C-alpha positions as CSV (number, residue, x, y, z in Angstrom):
1,M,2.1,3.4,-1.2
2,T,3.4,2.3,-5.2
3,Y,4.2,-1.0,-4.4
4,P,1.4,-2.7,-6.9
5,D,2.2,0.0,-9.4
6,Q,6.1,-1.2,-9.2
7,K,5.0,-5.1,-9.3
8,K,2.7,-3.9,-12.8
9,M,5.4,-1.7,-14.2
10,W,8.3,-4.6,-13.9
11,D,6.2,-7.8,-14.6
12,E,5.3,-5.4,-18.1
13,K,8.8,-4.6,-18.7
14,H,9.6,-8.1,-18.4
15,G,7.1,-9.0,-20.4
16,R,8.2,-6.9,-23.4
17,G,11.9,-8.3,-22.6
18,E,13.5,-5.1,-22.0
19,H,16.5,-6.7,-20.2
20,A,16.5,-10.0,-21.6
21,A,19.4,-8.8,-23.3
22,Y,21.2,-8.4,-20.6
23,K,21.0,-11.7,-18.6
24,N,24.1,-13.2,-19.3
25,N,25.8,-10.2,-18.0
26,P,26.4,-9.8,-14.3
27,M,26.6,-6.8,-12.9
28,Q,29.8,-5.2,-12.0
29,F,28.9,-5.2,-8.3
30,A,27.8,-9.0,-8.1
31,V,31.7,-9.1,-9.4
32,N,32.7,-7.2,-7.0
33,A,30.7,-8.7,-4.3
34,E,31.3,-12.6,-5.2
35,E,35.0,-11.7,-4.5
36,D,34.5,-12.0,-0.8
37,F,32.0,-14.3,-0.4
38,S,33.2,-17.7,1.2
39,Q,33.4,-20.7,-0.6
40,N,30.3,-22.7,-1.7
41,S,28.2,-19.8,0.2
42,R,24.0,-20.1,0.1
43,V,23.0,-16.9,-1.5
44,L,19.6,-15.4,-1.9
45,D,19.3,-13.4,-4.3
46,M,16.5,-10.5,-3.5
47,G,15.1,-8.6,-6.7
48,C,16.7,-11.3,-9.1
49,G,15.2,-9.7,-12.4
50,I,16.5,-11.5,-14.8
51,G,18.8,-13.8,-13.2
52,A,22.1,-12.5,-14.5
53,D,23.6,-12.0,-11.0
54,A,22.4,-15.0,-9.5
55,R,23.6,-17.5,-12.3
56,Y,26.9,-15.7,-12.0
57,F,27.2,-16.5,-8.5
58,A,26.2,-20.2,-9.4
59,S,29.0,-20.6,-11.7
60,K,31.3,-19.5,-8.9
61,G,30.2,-22.2,-6.5
62,H,27.4,-21.0,-4.8
63,L,23.8,-22.5,-4.0
64,V,21.6,-19.4,-5.2
65,E,18.0,-18.7,-3.9
66,A,16.9,-16.2,-6.7
67,I,13.8,-14.4,-5.9
68,D,11.5,-11.5,-7.1
69,F,8.3,-10.2,-6.9
70,S,7.4,-10.7,-10.9
71,E,5.7,-14.0,-12.0
72,V,6.9,-13.4,-15.4
73,V,10.6,-13.2,-14.9
74,I,10.6,-16.1,-12.5
75,E,8.2,-18.0,-15.2
76,Q,11.5,-17.1,-17.9
77,N,14.1,-17.6,-15.4
78,S,12.8,-20.9,-14.6
79,A,12.5,-22.1,-18.1
80,L,16.0,-21.6,-18.7
81,S,17.1,-23.7,-15.8
82,Y,20.3,-23.2,-14.3
83,E,21.7,-25.5,-12.3
84,G,22.4,-24.4,-8.9
85,V,19.6,-21.4,-9.1
86,N,16.4,-22.1,-7.9
87,F,14.6,-19.1,-8.7
88,A,10.9,-18.7,-6.7
89,V,8.5,-15.6,-6.9
90,V,8.6,-13.9,-3.8
91,D,7.4,-10.7,-2.0
92,I,10.5,-9.0,0.1
93,S,8.3,-6.8,1.7
94,Q,6.9,-10.0,3.3
95,T,7.7,-11.9,5.9
96,L,10.8,-14.4,4.0
97,P,9.6,-18.1,3.6
98,Y,12.8,-19.3,5.1
99,K,14.3,-20.6,8.3
100,S,16.6,-18.6,10.4
101,A,20.2,-18.6,10.2
102,T,19.5,-20.0,6.2
103,F,22.1,-18.3,3.9
104,D,25.6,-17.2,4.2
105,V,25.1,-14.4,1.6
106,V,21.9,-11.9,1.1
107,Y,22.8,-9.7,-1.8
108,A,20.3,-7.0,-2.8
109,H,20.7,-4.8,-6.4
110,L,18.6,-2.1,-6.3
111,S,16.2,-3.8,-4.8
112,I,14.7,-2.5,-1.4
113,H,14.5,0.8,-2.2
114,Y,11.3,0.9,-3.0
115,F,9.6,0.8,-0.1
116,S,8.7,3.1,2.6
117,D,11.6,2.9,5.8
118,T,9.0,0.9,7.6
119,V,8.8,-1.5,5.1
120,T,13.0,-1.1,4.7
121,K,13.0,-1.7,8.3
122,K,11.2,-4.9,8.2
123,V,13.0,-5.8,5.6
124,V,16.6,-5.5,7.0
125,D,14.8,-7.6,10.0
126,E,13.8,-10.3,7.7
127,V,17.4,-10.5,6.0
128,S,19.0,-10.4,10.0
129,R,16.6,-13.3,10.3
130,I,17.8,-15.3,8.1
131,L,21.5,-14.7,8.0
132,K,23.5,-17.4,9.7
133,P,26.6,-15.5,12.3
134,H,29.2,-14.2,10.9
135,A,27.6,-13.6,7.2
136,R,27.2,-11.3,5.3
137,F,24.7,-8.5,3.5
138,Y,25.4,-6.8,0.2
139,F,23.1,-4.3,-0.8
140,R,22.8,-1.3,-3.6
141,C,20.0,1.5,-3.4
142,K,19.4,4.6,-5.2
143,S,17.4,7.3,-3.0
144,I,16.9,10.8,-2.8
145,D,17.3,10.4,1.0
């Protein structure tokens, strides 16, 4: 399993500030997805990285829980303090620390494709558990499979 190497790699990339120049530029995927959100949605941004998408969602009136397994990037994001966004270190391959039926939206931009099929299925099961009825899961993955 490559997970420990992935965590180290992302901690190092964020420590070097490799993506910091993009912290105010949400991904087009986030902009497109947000157009479909209900007003004032409670959003979980899984694998938030530099937090640009989370901050964008908050700027549109949503309450956002933004999580990443990189302590480095969460510390950087938390230091900026942005209204409507709570940043937290969470490993999405583990049981998520949220009650069932908590979120209106779960958003995952390039964060759930790092795992084996077994772990990915567990992540999706957790997403299903924490979503409210009739909620939405927006995800984007890269894969050769």
